C-alpha positions in Angstrom: -0.4 -6.9 -17.4 -0.6 -7.5 -13.6 -4.1 -7.4 -12.0 -4.2 -5.9 -8.7 -7.5 -5.4 -6.7 -7.7 -3.5 -3.4 -10.3 -3.6 -0.7 -10.9 -2.7 2.9 -11.1 1.0 2.7 -13.7 3.0 4.5 -14.5 5.8 7.1 -13.2 5.8 10.6 -12.5 8.3 13.3 -9.2 9.7 14.5 -7.3 7.0 16.2 -9.0 4.2 14.5 -7.6 1.3 12.4 -8.2 -0.2 9.0 -6.7 -3.2 7.2 -6.3 -2.9 3.3 -6.0 -5.9 1.1 -4.7 -6.2 -2.3 -5.3 -9.5 -4.2 -2.6 -10.2 -6.7 -1.3 -13.7 -7.4 1.4 -15.9 -5.9 3.6 -15.2 -9.0 3.3 -11.5 -8.6 4.0 -11.2 -4.8 7.1 -13.4 -5.1 8.6 -11.7 -8.1 7.7 -8.0 -7.7 8.4 -5.3 -5.3 4.7 -4.9 -3.8 3.9 -1.3 -2.5 1.1 0.9 -1.3 0.6 4.6 -2.3 -1.9 7.2 -1.5 -3.2 10.3 -3.2 -5.3 13.0 -1.3 -7.6 15.0 -3.3 -5.6 17.9 -5.1 -2.2 16.4 -4.2 0.4 14.1 -6.0 0.5 10.5 -5.4 2.9 9.6 -2.6 4.8 6.6 -1.3 3.4 4.7 1.8 5.3 1.4 2.2 6.8 -1.4 0.2 7.7 -4.9 0.7 10.5 -6.6 -1.2 10.6 -10.1 -2.8 12.7 -11.3 0.2 10.3 -9.6 2.8 12.4 -6.5 3.3 10.2 -3.7 4.3 10.3 0.1 3.8 8.1 2.9 5.0 7.5 6.5 4.3 8.2 8.8 7.3 4.6 9.9 7.6 3.5 6.3 8.5 6.4 4.8 10.3 5.2 3.2 13.5 1.5 3.3 12.8 1.3 1.3 9.5 2.4 -2.3 8.9 2.8 -3.6 5.4 2.8 -7.5 4.8 2.1 -10.1 2.3 0.9 -13.6 2.0 3.1 -15.3 -0.7 1.0 -18.5 -0.7 -2.2 -16.8 -1.3 -0.9 -13.8 -3.4 -2.1 -11.1 -1.3 -0.6 -7.8 0.0 -1.9 -6.1 3.2 -1.6 -2.7 4.9 -2.5 -2.6 8.5 -3.4 1.1 9.5 -3.4 2.1 13.1 -3.6 5.3 14.9 -5.1 6.9 11.8 -5.2 10.7 11.4 -7.2 13.1 9.2 -4.2 13.6 7.1 -4.2 9.9 6.2 -7.4 10.5 4.2 -6.7 9.6 0.5 -7.4 7.1 -2.2 -4.9 4.1 -1.4 -3.5 2.2 -4.3 -1.7 -1.2 -4.4 1.2 -1.3 -6.9 3.6 -3.9 -8.4 7.2 -3.1 -9.8 9.1 -5.8 -11.4 12.0 -7.2 -9.5 13.6 -5.7 -6.2 12.6 -2.7 -4.3 16.2 -1.7 -4.2 16.0 -0.6 -0.6 13.3 1.9 -0.7 9.7 2.6 -1.7 9.8 3.1 -5.5 8.8 6.5 -6.7 5.2 6.4 -8.4 6.8 7.1 -11.8 8.7 3.9 -11.5 5.6 1.7 -10.9 4.5 -0.7 -13.7 1.1 -1.8 -12.6 -1.6 -0.1 -10.3 -4.8 -1.3 -8.7 -8.0 0.7 -9.1 -7.7 2.2 -5.5 -9.6 2.2 -2.2 -10.9 5.2 -0.5 -9.8 5.9 3.2 -11.5 8.8 5.0 -10.4 9.7 8.7 -12.6 12.2 10.4 -11.6 14.3 13.6 
């Protein structure tokens, strides 16, 4: 089973920034589609962004232009830089890994094999 450990969540005001990190391993980030998801209280888990084995990047429409996904293959980390945060970005954010390629999009949550424990992000107005 893949181990994924998120960090970097917190509380910020509207317009602020946060950088989430997910510690995986070099093996995982170079062989899995790596992605971020979020789940607000009372809502279903939703796609945020994904980065493919070859570095291809995909975003959900709600975060395009504000969030940036990246990874460090050598160190085995996944990142999510979140700028221009809005109250509607408030959620638990999860790191995820799906074996193989992303197939040109952010995988649906039901397709994901492995999840981290999540890190909370709260944006106040």
